[in-house]
Residue frames relative to the residue before (quaternion, step in Angstrom):
aa qw qx qy qz dx dy dz
X 1.0000 0.0000 0.0000 0.0000 0.00 0.00 0.00
X 0.1964 -0.7645 0.6042 0.1096 3.57 -1.03 0.85
X 0.0797 -0.8099 0.5810 -0.0103 3.56 -0.73 1.14
X 0.1791 -0.7397 0.6393 0.1098 3.56 -0.95 0.95
X 0.1305 -0.8152 0.5640 0.0156 3.56 -0.51 1.24
X 0.1152 -0.7831 0.6099 0.0392 3.59 -0.69 1.13
X 0.0958 0.8050 -0.5768 0.1002 3.59 -0.67 1.07
X 0.4513 -0.6936 0.4966 0.2621 3.56 -1.05 0.79
X 0.7905 0.1600 -0.1021 0.5823 3.61 1.25 -0.18
X 0.1375 0.7632 -0.6209 0.1146 3.56 -1.02 0.87
X 0.7532 -0.3466 0.2791 0.4843 3.53 -1.32 -0.06
X 0.5509 -0.1066 -0.8246 -0.0720 1.57 -2.21 1.24
X 0.3913 0.7088 -0.5044 0.3001 3.63 1.20 0.16
X 0.2399 -0.7648 0.5859 0.1197 3.54 -1.16 0.70
X 0.3734 0.6783 -0.5855 0.2402 3.56 -0.75 1.09
X 0.7374 -0.4404 0.2740 0.4327 3.58 -1.27 0.09
X 0.6304 0.5309 -0.3401 0.4528 3.57 1.04 -0.74
X 0.6588 0.5013 -0.3068 0.4697 3.57 0.91 -0.93
X 0.6200 0.5405 -0.3469 0.4508 3.59 0.98 -0.78
X 0.6661 0.4867 -0.3057 0.4753 3.59 0.86 -0.91
X 0.6915 0.4944 -0.2965 0.4354 3.59 0.84 -0.92
X 0.6787 0.4831 -0.3270 0.4462 3.59 0.86 -0.82
X 0.6365 0.4967 -0.3356 0.4853 3.61 1.03 -0.66
X 0.6363 0.5298 -0.3273 0.4553 3.57 1.03 -0.79
X 0.6562 0.5046 -0.3078 0.4690 3.59 0.90 -0.92
X 0.6555 0.5201 -0.3142 0.4484 3.57 0.90 -0.94
X 0.7174 0.4473 -0.2648 0.4638 3.60 0.83 -0.93
X 0.6017 0.5384 -0.3659 0.4629 3.60 1.06 -0.61
X 0.6580 0.4978 -0.3059 0.4751 3.57 0.92 -0.91
X 0.6578 0.5206 -0.3053 0.4506 3.57 0.99 -0.88
X 0.7013 0.4565 -0.2585 0.4827 3.57 1.12 -0.70
X 0.6684 -0.5579 0.2780 0.4058 3.59 1.27 0.23
X 0.5412 0.5989 -0.4192 0.4156 3.59 1.24 0.04
X 0.3221 -0.7071 0.5876 0.2259 3.56 -1.31 0.29
X 0.1077 -0.8100 0.5764 0.0120 3.55 -0.85 1.03
X 0.0707 -0.7375 0.6689 0.0610 3.54 -1.15 0.75
X 0.1847 -0.8057 0.5592 0.0632 3.58 -0.68 1.15
X 0.1390 -0.7495 0.6435 0.0696 3.57 -0.90 1.01
X 0.1810 0.7889 -0.5517 0.2013 3.59 -0.54 1.17
X 0.6498 -0.4696 0.3855 0.4568 3.61 -1.23 0.16
X 0.5836 -0.6269 0.3925 0.3352 3.55 -0.96 0.91
X 0.0519 0.8130 -0.5766 0.0621 3.56 -0.87 1.00
X 0.6689 -0.5276 0.2898 0.4362 3.56 1.26 0.30
X 0.6287 0.5348 -0.3436 0.4479 3.59 1.22 -0.27
X 0.1469 -0.7681 0.6140 0.1074 3.56 -1.14 0.66
X 0.7809 0.1467 -0.0644 0.6037 3.59 1.28 -0.28
X 0.0514 0.7716 -0.6340 0.0095 3.57 -1.14 0.68
X 0.8441 -0.1186 0.0289 0.5221 3.57 -0.58 1.22
X 0.7468 -0.3913 0.2076 0.4961 3.56 1.06 0.76
X 0.5987 0.5468 -0.3653 0.4573 3.59 1.25 -0.22
X 0.4329 -0.6784 0.5259 0.2754 3.56 -1.07 0.74
X 0.1849 -0.7697 0.6029 0.0992 3.57 -0.99 0.88
X 0.1260 -0.7754 0.6171 0.0461 3.56 -0.75 1.10
X 0.1565 -0.8157 0.5536 0.0608 3.56 -0.11 1.31
X 0.1680 -0.7814 0.5976 0.0643 3.55 -0.91 1.00
X 0.4947 -0.6798 0.4540 0.2951 3.58 -0.75 1.04
X 0.0263 0.8103 -0.5827 0.0562 3.55 -0.92 0.94
X 0.2990 -0.7235 0.5835 0.2162 3.56 -1.33 -0.06
X 0.6028 -0.6049 0.3774 0.3582 3.61 -1.07 0.72
X 0.4869 -0.6382 0.5115 0.3067 3.54 -1.13 0.71
X 0.5594 -0.6430 0.3956 0.3423 3.63 -0.85 0.86
X 0.7571 0.3716 -0.2138 0.4929 3.61 0.88 -0.90
X 0.7862 0.2064 -0.0753 0.5777 3.56 1.25 -0.35
X 0.1208 -0.8675 0.4775 0.0694 3.61 0.52 1.19
X 0.5440 0.6072 -0.4109 0.4080 3.62 1.20 -0.30
X 0.7057 0.4128 -0.2455 0.5210 3.58 1.17 -0.60
X 0.2321 -0.7693 0.5811 0.1289 3.55 -1.05 0.80
X 0.2990 -0.7238 0.5946 0.1818 3.53 -1.07 0.81
X 0.0782 -0.8111 0.5796 -0.0041 3.56 -0.42 1.26
X 0.2787 -0.7932 0.5238 0.1373 3.56 -0.59 1.17
X 0.5203 -0.6358 0.4638 0.3316 3.62 -0.95 0.82
X 0.0075 -0.7958 0.6052 -0.0212 3.57 -1.10 0.72
X 0.7098 -0.4991 0.2833 0.4084 3.61 -1.19 0.46
X 0.5710 0.6094 -0.3874 0.3905 3.61 1.09 -0.59
X 0.5659 0.5871 -0.3846 0.4326 3.59 1.17 -0.50
X 0.6645 0.5043 -0.2986 0.4636 3.55 0.91 -0.92
X 0.6371 0.5266 -0.3262 0.4587 3.57 1.01 -0.79
X 0.6600 0.5015 -0.3083 0.4667 3.59 0.97 -0.87
X 0.6458 0.5121 -0.3171 0.4691 3.58 1.02 -0.77
X 0.6236 0.5383 -0.3365 0.4563 3.59 1.00 -0.78
X 0.6838 0.4773 -0.2853 0.4724 3.57 0.99 -0.83
X 0.7012 0.4817 -0.2626 0.4553 3.60 1.02 -0.84
X 0.1256 -0.8318 0.5232 0.1363 3.57 1.09 -0.80
X 0.0373 0.8418 -0.5372 0.0377 3.63 0.61 1.09
X 0.4729 -0.6401 0.5258 0.3005 3.53 -1.27 0.50
X 0.8049 0.0644 0.0342 0.5888 3.56 1.15 -0.71
X 0.2188 -0.7326 0.6260 0.1536 3.57 -1.20 0.61
X 0.1039 -0.7716 0.6273 0.0202 3.55 -0.92 1.03
X 0.1059 -0.7923 0.5993 0.0434 3.60 -0.58 1.16
X 0.2238 -0.7790 0.5804 0.0784 3.55 -0.86 1.08
X 0.8317 -0.0930 0.0222 0.5469 3.60 -0.64 1.12
X 0.0146 -0.8453 0.5335 0.0238 3.63 0.70 0.95
X 0.0659 0.7861 -0.6094 0.0796 3.55 -0.85 1.05
X 0.8085 -0.0307 0.0659 0.5839 3.57 0.48 -1.21
X 0.7213 0.3788 -0.2279 0.5332 3.57 0.62 -1.13
X 0.6143 0.5711 -0.3362 0.4282 3.57 1.07 -0.73
X 0.5768 0.5738 -0.3793 0.4406 3.58 1.15 -0.55
X 0.6049 0.5460 -0.3457 0.4652 3.55 1.14 -0.67
X 0.6376 0.5273 -0.3207 0.4610 3.57 1.02 -0.82
X 0.6522 0.5046 -0.3089 0.4740 3.57 0.98 -0.87
X 0.6498 0.5277 -0.3188 0.4446 3.58 0.92 -0.92
X 0.7224 0.4432 -0.2675 0.4584 3.58 0.75 -1.01
X 0.5735 0.5679 -0.3864 0.4464 3.59 1.11 -0.53
X 0.6932 0.4571 -0.2743 0.4851 3.55 0.94 -0.88
X 0.6863 0.5051 -0.2944 0.4327 3.59 0.86 -0.98
X 0.7647 0.3478 -0.1748 0.5136 3.57 1.03 -0.84
X 0.3912 -0.7512 0.4473 0.2875 3.57 1.37 0.10
X 0.3411 0.7061 -0.5223 0.3352 3.53 0.85 1.12
X 0.5211 -0.6387 0.4524 0.3402 3.65 -0.82 0.87
X 0.2004 -0.8095 0.5501 0.0433 3.55 -0.97 0.98
X 0.0013 0.7618 -0.6477 0.0083 3.53 -1.06 0.91
X 0.1497 -0.7874 0.5920 0.0845 3.59 -1.13 0.59
X 0.1111 -0.7747 0.6138 0.1033 3.56 -1.26 0.34
X 0.3029 -0.7633 0.5611 0.1041 3.54 -1.14 0.85
X 0.0007 -0.8449 0.5311 -0.0637 3.57 -0.50 1.20
X 0.7622 0.2955 -0.1601 0.5534 3.61 1.12 -0.60
X 0.3181 -0.7751 0.5182 0.1718 3.57 -0.62 1.15
X 0.1385 -0.8665 0.4762 0.0575 3.54 0.58 1.23
X 0.6246 0.5440 -0.3813 0.4107 3.67 0.84 -0.72
X 0.6896 0.4642 -0.2838 0.4779 3.60 1.02 -0.72
X 0.5621 0.5897 -0.3910 0.4282 3.60 1.20 -0.39
X 0.5909 0.6435 -0.3693 0.3167 3.57 0.99 -0.86
X 0.6520 0.5403 -0.3319 0.4157 3.59 0.93 -0.85
X 0.6617 0.5056 -0.3093 0.4592 3.60 1.14 -0.55
X 0.7092 0.3582 -0.2451 0.5556 3.57 1.32 -0.08
X 0.5268 -0.6780 0.3710 0.3539 3.56 1.27 0.61
X 0.5487 0.5957 -0.3990 0.4300 3.57 1.06 0.80
X 0.2252 0.8341 -0.4810 0.1491 3.56 1.23 0.48
X 0.5987 0.5896 -0.3647 0.4011 3.60 1.12 -0.57
X 0.6642 0.5102 -0.2977 0.4581 3.60 1.26 -0.34
X 0.3890 0.7608 -0.4660 0.2296 3.60 1.25 -0.06
X 0.6624 0.5131 -0.3149 0.4458 3.60 0.89 -0.87
X 0.6391 0.5222 -0.3172 0.4671 3.56 1.01 -0.84
X 0.6632 0.5126 -0.3117 0.4476 3.57 0.92 -0.92
X 0.6308 0.5238 -0.3465 0.4557 3.60 0.97 -0.76
X 0.6417 0.5171 -0.3301 0.4603 3.60 0.99 -0.73
X 0.6466 0.5054 -0.3180 0.4748 3.58 1.02 -0.78
X 0.6500 0.5088 -0.3171 0.4670 3.58 0.96 -0.86
X 0.6397 0.5256 -0.3259 0.4564 3.57 0.98 -0.83
X 0.6544 0.5232 -0.3148 0.4460 3.58 0.93 -0.90
X 0.6940 0.4611 -0.2798 0.4769 3.60 0.99 -0.79
X 0.7220 0.4649 -0.2696 0.4357 3.58 0.70 -1.07
X 0.6682 0.5134 -0.3199 0.4331 3.60 1.03 -0.64
X 0.5009 0.5996 -0.4398 0.4429 3.57 1.30 0.19
X 0.6586 0.5480 -0.2938 0.4237 3.59 1.20 -0.57
X 0.5206 -0.6318 0.4797 0.3156 3.55 -1.18 0.58
X 0.7867 0.0406 -0.0034 0.6160 3.58 1.23 -0.50
X 0.1355 -0.7763 0.6125 0.0616 3.56 -1.06 0.84
X 0.1834 -0.8084 0.5546 0.0720 3.56 -0.56 1.18
X 0.1169 -0.7585 0.6386 0.0563 3.54 -1.11 0.82
X 0.4468 -0.7238 0.4676 0.2403 3.57 -1.16 0.54
X 0.7726 0.1755 -0.1757 0.5843 3.61 1.22 0.28
X 0.6115 -0.5575 0.4090 0.3847 3.57 -1.20 0.48
X 0.6008 0.5659 -0.3628 0.4326 3.60 1.08 -0.68
X 0.6877 0.4711 -0.2874 0.4717 3.59 0.98 -0.80
X 0.5690 0.5549 -0.3856 0.4687 3.60 1.11 -0.57
X 0.6853 0.4815 -0.2782 0.4702 3.58 0.88 -0.95
X 0.6554 0.5266 -0.3116 0.4427 3.59 0.98 -0.88
X 0.6855 0.4732 -0.2923 0.4698 3.58 0.83 -0.94
X 0.6398 0.5298 -0.3243 0.4526 3.56 0.97 -0.84
X 0.6634 0.5176 -0.3026 0.4477 3.58 0.98 -0.86
X 0.7077 0.4164 -0.2515 0.5124 3.59 1.22 -0.45
X 0.6658 -0.5739 0.2883 0.3797 3.56 1.17 0.52
X 0.4852 0.6274 -0.4622 0.3966 3.58 1.23 0.28
X 0.2945 -0.8186 0.4833 0.0975 3.53 -0.64 1.20
X 0.8396 0.2504 -0.1610 0.4543 3.52 -1.42 0.24
X 0.2688 0.7742 -0.5187 0.2436 3.58 0.81 1.06
X 0.0249 0.7783 -0.6270 0.0223 3.55 -1.13 0.69
X 0.5222 -0.6637 0.4617 0.2714 3.56 -1.31 0.38
X 0.1773 -0.7449 0.6380 0.0817 3.55 -0.89 1.09
X 0.3995 -0.7776 0.4252 0.2342 3.56 -0.30 1.25
X 0.6114 -0.5730 0.4262 0.3408 3.51 -1.28 0.55
X 0.0759 -0.7838 0.6132 0.0630 3.54 -1.31 0.27
X 0.0101 0.7959 -0.6049 0.0231 3.57 -1.13 0.61
X 0.4435 -0.6756 0.5281 0.2608 3.56 -1.17 0.67
X 0.1572 -0.8377 0.5194 0.0613 3.59 -0.12 1.28
X 0.5716 0.5524 -0.3967 0.4591 3.60 1.27 0.11
X 0.6876 0.4553 -0.2772 0.4931 3.58 0.90 -0.93
X 0.7664 0.2707 -0.1425 0.5648 3.57 1.04 -0.80
X 0.2799 0.7447 -0.5495 0.2553 3.56 -0.35 1.30
X 0.6212 -0.5976 0.3597 0.3572 3.61 -1.07 0.73
X 0.5989 0.6130 -0.3554 0.3731 3.60 1.10 -0.66
X 0.6137 0.5709 -0.3471 0.4206 3.61 1.23 -0.30
X 0.4062 0.7016 -0.4881 0.3234 3.61 1.24 0.03
X 0.0694 0.8134 -0.5728 0.0743 3.59 -0.87 0.91
X 0.5567 -0.5937 0.4727 0.3379 3.53 -1.19 0.65
X 0.6248 0.5598 -0.3372 0.4273 3.58 1.02 -0.80
X 0.6844 0.4649 -0.2909 0.4804 3.59 0.89 -0.92
X 0.6365 0.5230 -0.3390 0.4543 3.59 0.96 -0.79
X 0.6296 0.5269 -0.3223 0.4713 3.58 1.04 -0.80
X 0.6532 0.5238 -0.3022 0.4556 3.59 1.01 -0.87
X 0.7078 0.4662 -0.2684 0.4578 3.58 0.85 -0.97
X 0.7294 0.4208 -0.2303 0.4878 3.59 1.07 -0.75
X 0.3931 -0.7440 0.4486 0.3013 3.57 1.35 0.05
X 0.7833 -0.3822 0.1654 0.4614 3.51 0.84 1.10
X 0.6680 0.4439 -0.3138 0.5081 3.59 1.22 0.38
X 0.0013 0.8644 -0.5028 0.0078 3.61 0.69 1.07
X 0.6027 0.5775 -0.3653 0.4120 3.60 1.17 -0.35
X 0.5993 0.5706 -0.3593 0.4315 3.62 1.21 -0.37
X 0.5870 -0.5445 0.4409 0.4057 3.61 -1.14 0.48
X 0.1660 -0.8161 0.5515 0.0480 3.59 -0.78 1.05
X 0.1100 -0.7775 0.6190 0.0141 3.54 -0.68 1.20
X 0.1001 -0.8093 0.5778 0.0338 3.58 -1.05 0.72
X 0.0715 -0.7342 0.6711 0.0739 3.51 -1.24 0.64
X 0.0727 -0.7749 0.6271 0.0321 3.57 -1.02 0.85
X 0.5571 0.6064 -0.4394 0.3588 3.57 -0.82 0.94
X 0.7283 -0.3882 0.3144 0.4691 3.53 -1.32 -0.23
X 0.3021 -0.7015 0.6124 0.2039 3.52 -1.15 0.70
X 0.3256 0.7280 -0.5196 0.3066 3.53 0.21 1.35
X 0.7014 -0.5229 0.2847 0.3919 3.55 -1.18 0.63
X 0.6910 0.5152 -0.2986 0.4098 3.59 0.89 -0.92
X 0.6065 0.5639 -0.3570 0.4321 3.61 1.23 -0.30
X 0.2854 -0.8194 0.4620 0.1837 3.59 1.33 -0.19
X 0.1550 0.8196 -0.5299 0.1532 3.55 1.06 0.81
X 0.5645 0.6320 -0.3767 0.3742 3.58 1.11 -0.66
X 0.5888 0.6069 -0.3687 0.3861 3.61 1.13 -0.57
X 0.5834 0.6012 -0.3801 0.3922 3.60 1.14 -0.49
X 0.5064 0.6561 -0.4309 0.3569 3.60 1.16 -0.38
X 0.6212 0.5599 -0.3431 0.4277 3.58 1.01 -0.75
X 0.6128 0.5382 -0.3399 0.4683 3.59 1.12 -0.64
X 0.6679 0.4991 -0.3023 0.4621 3.58 0.92 -0.90
X 0.6497 0.5035 -0.3203 0.4709 3.58 1.07 -0.67
X 0.6896 0.4704 -0.2770 0.4759 3.60 1.06 -0.74
X 0.7607 0.2246 -0.1223 0.5965 3.59 1.18 -0.62
X 0.1998 -0.8521 0.4680 0.1224 3.63 0.35 1.23
X 0.6500 0.5297 -0.3304 0.4332 3.62 1.10 -0.53
X 0.5850 0.6228 -0.3645 0.3701 3.60 1.20 -0.46
X 0.1894 -0.7519 0.6226 0.1054 3.52 -1.23 0.67
X 0.2306 -0.7832 0.5705 0.0896 3.53 -1.14 0.77
X 0.1168 -0.7624 0.6335 0.0617 3.57 -0.95 0.95
X 0.1447 -0.7811 0.6050 0.0542 3.57 -0.72 1.12
X 0.1004 -0.8133 0.5731 -0.0027 3.56 -0.42 1.29
X 0.6523 0.4603 -0.3704 0.4747 3.55 -0.61 1.14
X 0.2481 -0.7441 0.5974 0.1667 3.53 -1.31 -0.21
X 0.1696 0.8026 -0.5622 0.1047 3.56 -1.23 0.10
X 0.7433 -0.4657 0.2706 0.3968 3.56 -1.30 0.18
X 0.6802 0.4967 -0.2784 0.4616 3.59 1.24 -0.42
X 0.3803 0.7803 -0.4560 0.1962 3.59 1.25 -0.07
X 0.6758 0.4968 -0.3222 0.4390 3.61 0.77 -0.95
X 0.6502 0.5053 -0.3203 0.4682 3.58 0.95 -0.81
X 0.6620 0.4967 -0.3083 0.4690 3.58 1.00 -0.78
X 0.6078 0.5440 -0.3592 0.4534 3.59 1.01 -0.69
X 0.6566 0.4840 -0.2985 0.4955 3.57 1.03 -0.78
X 0.6525 0.5376 -0.3076 0.4366 3.58 0.96 -0.93
X 0.7631 0.3706 -0.1912 0.4937 3.60 0.94 -0.90
X 0.3461 0.7477 -0.5006 0.2657 3.61 1.23 0.12
X 0.7869 0.2871 -0.2360 0.4926 3.55 -0.92 0.97
X 0.6480 0.4589 -0.3271 0.5123 3.59 1.28 0.01
X 0.5643 -0.5933 0.4511 0.3552 3.57 -1.31 0.22
X 0.3047 0.7595 -0.4992 0.2849 3.54 0.63 1.22
X 0.1330 -0.7873 0.6009 0.0375 3.56 -0.91 1.01
X 0.2361 -0.7522 0.6024 0.1245 3.56 -0.72 1.13
X 0.2194 -0.8451 0.4814 0.0767 3.53 -0.11 1.37
X 0.3634 -0.6870 0.5360 0.3297 3.61 0.99 -0.83
X 0.7395 -0.4100 0.2896 0.4484 3.55 -1.27 -0.25
X 0.0525 -0.7278 0.6808 0.0646 3.53 -1.26 0.65
X 0.1500 -0.8049 0.5715 0.0548 3.58 -1.10 0.67
X 0.8414 0.2406 -0.1369 0.4642 3.53 -1.33 0.29
X 0.8381 -0.1743 0.1292 0.5005 3.55 -1.02 -0.83
X 0.5367 0.5798 -0.4204 0.4462 3.61 1.19 -0.29
X 0.6601 0.4798 -0.3036 0.4918 3.58 0.98 -0.82
X 0.6320 0.5302 -0.3288 0.4597 3.58 0.98 -0.81
X 0.6561 0.5098 -0.2998 0.4688 3.56 1.01 -0.84
X 0.6217 0.5438 -0.3430 0.4473 3.60 1.04 -0.75
X 0.6416 0.5063 -0.3205 0.4789 3.59 0.90 -0.88
X 0.7246 0.4835 -0.2552 0.4197 3.55 0.73 -1.16
X 0.6972 0.4965 -0.2644 0.4444 3.59 1.13 -0.63
X 0.6232 0.5599 -0.3379 0.4289 3.61 1.25 -0.22
X 0.5218 -0.6359 0.4751 0.3125 3.56 -1.29 0.37
X 0.8058 -0.0340 0.0437 0.5896 3.59 1.10 -0.60
X 0.2930 -0.7202 0.6036 0.1761 3.52 -1.19 0.73
X 0.2165 -0.8028 0.5497 0.0804 3.57 -0.66 1.16
X 0.0711 0.8076 -0.5789 0.0875 3.58 -0.78 1.02
X 0.0442 -0.8609 0.5068 0.0014 3.62 0.20 1.26
X 0.4396 0.7320 -0.4435 0.2725 3.63 1.24 -0.22
X 0.2286 -0.7675 0.5866 0.1210 3.57 -1.10 0.84
X 0.6476 0.5761 -0.2915 0.4048 3.60 1.27 -0.08
X 0.4475 0.7438 -0.4197 0.2654 3.59 1.27 0.13
X 0.3568 -0.6940 0.5800 0.2337 3.55 -1.05 0.81
X 0.7899 0.0235 -0.0260 0.6122 3.58 1.22 -0.49
X 0.2287 -0.7738 0.5544 0.2038 3.59 0.55 -1.16
X 0.0890 -0.8496 0.5190 0.0293 3.56 0.57 1.20
X 0.6217 0.5575 -0.3548 0.4205 3.59 1.02 -0.74
X 0.5684 0.5758 -0.3861 0.4431 3.60 1.15 -0.49
X 0.6612 0.4957 -0.3005 0.4763 3.57 0.95 -0.88
X 0.6307 0.5259 -0.3342 0.4627 3.59 1.02 -0.77
X 0.6509 0.5071 -0.3139 0.4698 3.58 0.94 -0.88
X 0.6670 0.5048 -0.2992 0.4591 3.58 0.93 -0.90
X 0.6309 0.5264 -0.3315 0.4637 3.58 1.02 -0.78
X 0.6904 0.4566 -0.2669 0.4935 3.57 1.12 -0.68
X 0.5106 -0.6728 0.4072 0.3477 3.58 1.27 0.02
X 0.4631 0.6615 -0.4612 0.3677 3.58 1.13 0.59
X 0.4286 -0.7024 0.4955 0.2782 3.63 -0.66 1.02
X 0.2173 -0.8042 0.5447 0.0964 3.59 -0.87 0.94
X 0.1269 -0.7390 0.6581 0.0686 3.51 -1.23 0.74
X 0.1091 0.8319 -0.5224 0.1521 3.58 -0.37 1.23
X 0.5910 -0.5710 0.4433 0.3580 3.53 -1.28 0.47
X 0.4031 -0.6883 0.5513 0.2445 3.55 -1.05 0.82
X 0.4675 0.6538 -0.4353 0.4056 3.56 0.41 1.29
X 0.8224 0.2439 -0.1733 0.4838 3.54 -1.29 0.41
X 0.7994 -0.2874 0.2275 0.4760 3.54 -1.01 -0.90
X 0.4234 0.7520 -0.4383 0.2509 3.59 1.27 -0.14
X 0.6637 0.5060 -0.3424 0.4315 3.68 0.85 -0.74
X 0.5303 0.6007 -0.4189 0.4272 3.61 1.23 -0.17
X 0.7290 0.4109 -0.2103 0.5055 3.57 1.19 -0.62
X 0.7990 0.2902 -0.1121 0.5147 3.54 0.77 -1.12
X 0.1453 -0.7532 0.6380 0.0672 3.54 -0.87 1.05
X 0.4433 -0.7457 0.4297 0.2506 3.54 -0.40 1.27
X 0.8326 0.1806 -0.1694 0.4955 3.54 -0.86 1.06
X 0.6818 0.4639 -0.2889 0.4864 3.58 1.25 -0.18
X 0.8174 -0.0042 0.0128 0.5759 3.60 0.71 -1.03
X 0.7865 0.0035 -0.0369 0.6165 3.56 1.28 0.39
X 0.4283 -0.6686 0.5298 0.2982 3.57 -1.31 -0.14
X 0.1797 -0.7440 0.6344 0.1085 3.53 -1.11 0.83
X 0.1240 -0.7832 0.6026 0.0898 3.56 -1.06 0.70
X 0.5506 -0.6060 0.4697 0.3300 3.53 -1.23 0.59
X 0.3660 -0.7635 0.4793 0.2309 3.64 -0.47 1.10
X 0.6176 0.5384 -0.3492 0.4547 3.61 1.25 -0.26
X 0.6213 0.5222 -0.3295 0.4823 3.58 1.30 -0.26
X 0.4144 -0.7447 0.4700 0.2297 3.58 -0.47 1.21
X 0.7452 0.3695 -0.2036 0.5164 3.58 1.14 -0.64
X 0.3705 0.7755 -0.4580 0.2271 3.59 1.28 0.05
X 0.6758 0.4857 -0.2928 0.4709 3.58 0.89 -0.91
X 0.6404 0.5244 -0.3195 0.4613 3.59 0.99 -0.82
X 0.6892 0.4886 -0.2921 0.4483 3.59 0.80 -0.99
X 0.6539 0.5097 -0.3208 0.4581 3.58 0.96 -0.79
X 0.6627 0.4971 -0.3082 0.4677 3.59 1.00 -0.80
X 0.6284 0.5247 -0.3338 0.4673 3.59 0.98 -0.80
X 0.6461 0.5244 -0.3174 0.4548 3.57 0.95 -0.86
X 0.6783 0.5026 -0.2933 0.4487 3.57 0.91 -0.92
X 0.7179 0.4604 -0.2643 0.4502 3.57 0.79 -1.02
X 0.6420 0.5588 -0.3239 0.4132 3.59 1.14 -0.55
X 0.7839 0.2975 -0.1320 0.5287 3.60 1.13 -0.45
X 0.2428 -0.8093 0.5196 0.1264 3.58 -0.10 1.30
X 0.6200 0.5457 -0.3531 0.4394 3.62 1.00 -0.73
X 0.6661 0.4812 -0.3004 0.4842 3.58 0.95 -0.88
X 0.6145 0.5585 -0.3427 0.4393 3.57 1.05 -0.76
X 0.6752 0.4842 -0.2916 0.4739 3.59 0.95 -0.88
X 0.6190 0.5304 -0.3457 0.4647 3.59 1.06 -0.65
X 0.6496 0.5089 -0.3108 0.4716 3.57 0.97 -0.84
X 0.6010 0.5611 -0.3535 0.4461 3.59 1.04 -0.76
X 0.6884 0.4850 -0.2825 0.4594 3.57 0.82 -1.02
X 0.6938 0.4820 -0.2835 0.4539 3.56 0.85 -0.96
X 0.6186 0.5457 -0.3413 0.4506 3.58 1.06 -0.73
X 0.6575 0.4997 -0.3094 0.4714 3.56 0.94 -0.86
X 0.6435 0.5241 -0.3257 0.4529 3.59 0.93 -0.82
X 0.6419 0.5125 -0.3251 0.4685 3.59 1.00 -0.78
X 0.6729 0.5071 -0.3024 0.4456 3.60 0.89 -0.92
X 0.6261 0.5674 -0.3438 0.4097 3.59 1.02 -0.73
X 0.5975 0.5755 -0.3611 0.4260 3.60 1.22 -0.32
X 0.7690 0.3862 -0.1551 0.4852 3.57 1.18 -0.51
X 0.0599 0.8040 -0.5850 0.0883 3.58 0.06 1.28
X 0.6098 -0.5764 0.4011 0.3673 3.57 -1.21 0.48
X 0.5955 0.5802 -0.3775 0.4077 3.60 1.02 -0.67
X 0.6752 0.4877 -0.2948 0.4683 3.60 0.92 -0.91
X 0.6438 0.5212 -0.3239 0.4571 3.58 0.99 -0.82
X 0.6705 0.4925 -0.2993 0.4672 3.59 1.03 -0.78
X 0.6237 0.5187 -0.3471 0.4707 3.59 1.03 -0.68
X 0.6174 0.5241 -0.3442 0.4751 3.58 1.06 -0.70
X 0.6389 0.5230 -0.3224 0.4629 3.58 1.00 -0.84
X 0.6177 0.5346 -0.3425 0.4640 3.59 0.98 -0.76
X 0.6289 0.5344 -0.3277 0.4599 3.57 1.05 -0.75
X 0.6422 0.5044 -0.3164 0.4827 3.57 1.04 -0.78
X 0.6184 0.5343 -0.3441 0.4622 3.58 1.00 -0.79
X 0.6576 0.5147 -0.3023 0.4596 3.58 0.94 -0.92
X 0.6227 0.5461 -0.3268 0.4552 3.56 1.08 -0.80
X 0.6725 0.4907 -0.2934 0.4700 3.60 0.92 -0.94
X 0.6636 0.5071 -0.3075 0.4560 3.57 0.96 -0.86
X 0.6519 0.5107 -0.3253 0.4565 3.60 0.97 -0.76
X 0.6391 0.5284 -0.3283 0.4522 3.59 1.09 -0.67
X 0.7001 0.4818 -0.2653 0.4553 3.57 1.16 -0.63
X 0.4826 0.6722 -0.4430 0.3451 3.60 1.24 -0.15
X 0.4942 -0.6612 0.4627 0.3230 3.61 -0.93 0.80
X 0.4027 -0.7083 0.5234 0.2495 3.56 -1.00 0.80
X 0.5539 -0.6152 0.4445 0.3423 3.54 -1.15 0.65
X 0.5136 -0.6563 0.4594 0.3073 3.56 -1.04 0.81
């Protein structure tokens, strides 16, 4: 099977969507499929045997980490040469429109997937009045596809309620080799805590952007003065967060990768995730695979992963003190913390990338069978 994958973000950018896509591409290639990735130009021409077609783009004004790559005729030429069986557009916005256009023009079966809850992002950039318009645009794009995949049951329900048709669930996946409890180390804990490994250590991993609501963790540090916070990652909100957390025990670590990232998760006492805009929250699965107890907002796709009191704690995002109370509860009880560690790892072990990719292949087969001409 030949798959043309259109995505608004790919390597070298680092985020949950890119993580899912790179594992998906790797496993599809390993299972014998051929993949061609159309994405904003990032210097890559090949990834794990897949061809990368970089499209020149320019940074988004509100989000310079993301590039807006405009469709151009060279895309059609590359598709003509590749002759894909199916086009899969990921979070169609700008480049994805090119994928939709060529699918229709070349009569190639089309599938889409939804990973970023953009309508909910708008309120964090003072653009909430545009939410209705954005839903109409998303509906117009996604309803061109024969199938629309979501990464949580909450998102399947949300998209369906807004008139997006033919939605189904693409199961979660996590790398349980890179992220494992055995990577916990005194050295990493010392690094993240800036030389105070005996203090309670909280960690956040992900983009430092307004919609992630990282600023809410400050209230925890004020309520628990002994606690230290390690923020792993980067993003457009970093300078504002550095100012916001000034005077607290917060360490801006920057990016970590591979087993260093796995060790960071495994060495912390709790993973903090206040975001309410997640379609899934891949970093939650990574933390759980590493045996790090998670504290997350009861919103979006997160309850698909975290069962409150069993493999982590959920807090009510409408409760101003919810995050603080959940963290105090976790840090106060080491026995419960160790139980959550074990249960979190057991939950993560159920979700490997190979199984998620085989499920995706099944969806591809479903779309292709629907497009076969019927006998006269």
